[in-house]
C-alpha positions in Angstrom: 97.5 93.8 148.5 98.5 96.7 146.0 96.9 97.0 142.7 100.1 96.5 140.9 100.6 93.1 142.5 97.2 92.0 141.4 98.0 93.0 137.8 101.3 91.3 137.9 99.6 88.1 139.0 97.0 88.4 136.4 99.8 88.8 133.9 101.7 85.9 135.1 98.5 83.6 135.1 97.8 84.8 131.5 101.4 83.7 130.5 100.8 80.4 132.3 97.6 79.8 130.7 99.3 80.5 127.2 102.2 78.1 127.8 99.6 75.4 128.3 97.4 76.2 125.5 99.9 77.6 122.9 97.8 80.6 121.9 99.8 83.4 121.0 96.7 85.9 121.6 97.2 85.5 125.3 100.6 86.8 125.3 99.2 89.9 123.6 96.5 90.3 126.3 99.4 89.9 128.9 101.1 92.8 127.6 97.9 94.9 128.2 97.9 93.6 131.9 101.6 94.4 132.4 100.9 97.9 131.2 98.1 98.3 133.8 100.6 97.1 136.4 103.0 99.8 135.1 100.1 102.2 135.2 99.2 101.2 139.0 102.9 101.6 139.8 102.7 105.4 138.5 99.8 106.0 140.9 97.0 106.0 138.2 93.4 105.5 139.2 91.8 102.0 138.8 89.6 103.1 136.0 92.8 104.4 134.3 94.4 101.0 134.7 91.4 99.2 133.2 91.4 101.4 130.3 95.1 100.9 129.6 94.7 97.2 130.0 91.7 97.0 127.6 93.2 99.4 125.0 96.8 98.1 125.0 95.9 94.4 125.5 93.1 94.5 123.0 94.9 96.6 120.6 97.7 94.2 120.7 95.2 91.3 120.2 93.6 93.0 117.2 97.0 94.0 115.5 98.3 90.5 115.9 95.5 89.0 114.4 95.6 91.4 111.2 99.3 90.8 111.0 99.2 87.0 111.3 96.2 86.9 109.2 98.1 88.5 106.1 101.1 86.0 106.4 98.9 83.0 106.4 96.6 84.1 103.3 96.7 81.5 100.7 99.2 79.0 102.7 98.0 75.6 102.2 99.5 72.8 104.5 100.9 71.1 101.4 103.3 74.2 100.6 103.7 75.4 104.2 106.8 74.6 105.9 105.8 75.7 109.1 103.2 72.7 109.1 105.5 70.2 107.2 109.2 70.3 108.0 110.0 68.4 104.7 109.2 71.4 102.7 112.4 73.1 101.4 114.6 70.2 102.3 117.1 68.8 99.8 116.9 65.4 98.2 119.2 63.8 95.5 117.5 62.1 92.7 119.8 59.5 90.6 117.3 58.8 87.8 113.8 59.8 86.4 111.3 57.5 84.9 109.6 58.3 81.7 106.5 59.5 83.6 108.5 62.2 85.5 108.8 60.2 88.7 111.5 58.7 90.9 111.9 56.6 93.8 114.1 58.2 96.1 115.5 57.5 99.9 114.5 60.3 102.1 114.5 60.1 106.0 115.1 56.2 105.8 112.2 55.5 103.7 111.6 55.2 100.0 109.4 58.0 98.5 108.2 58.8 95.1 109.5 62.2 93.8 107.7 64.0 91.2 108.9 66.6 89.1 107.4 70.3 89.6 105.6 71.5 86.4 108.3 73.3 84.3 111.2 71.3 85.7 113.6 69.2 83.7 114.3 65.5 84.4 118.2 65.4 85.5 119.8 63.5 88.0 121.0 65.9 90.9 119.9 67.8 94.0 116.2 69.0 94.2 114.3 70.9 96.8 110.9 69.7 98.2 108.4 72.2 97.1 105.3 70.2 98.4 104.0 67.0 99.8 101.1 65.2 98.6 100.5 62.1 100.5 103.6 60.1 100.1 104.6 61.9 97.1 107.3 64.6 97.1 107.0 67.2 94.4 110.6 68.7 93.7 112.3 71.3 91.7 115.9 71.4 90.6 118.2 73.4 93.1 
């Protein structure tokens, strides 16, 4: 079997395992494996292919780690729309109670909405900024 075929099979295996586990890092590693397959197609030695797979695959993993890490700094699940699909959704508040809360209908259930600090208590449309248990922290649109 040709060297390039082995590299392509390893690339496919890495992608398949990534699909089963959901780790994006394996896709970065698969890029390195595909680069090694291209090196094999160009007739480079096995040593060069291994070096290319390690440098490109490892470099991609490291680059993704640092890029992803910068985006996730300080994101708490209560505020993160990637974790909670309710963040950023619009709700309608008809009236507010004196303590700054309101009972609203949202997604077929009754929720307690609470004003975000610095927001005024008016009826109308609000955006969900945070979810704390069954309490929606909202701000005026």
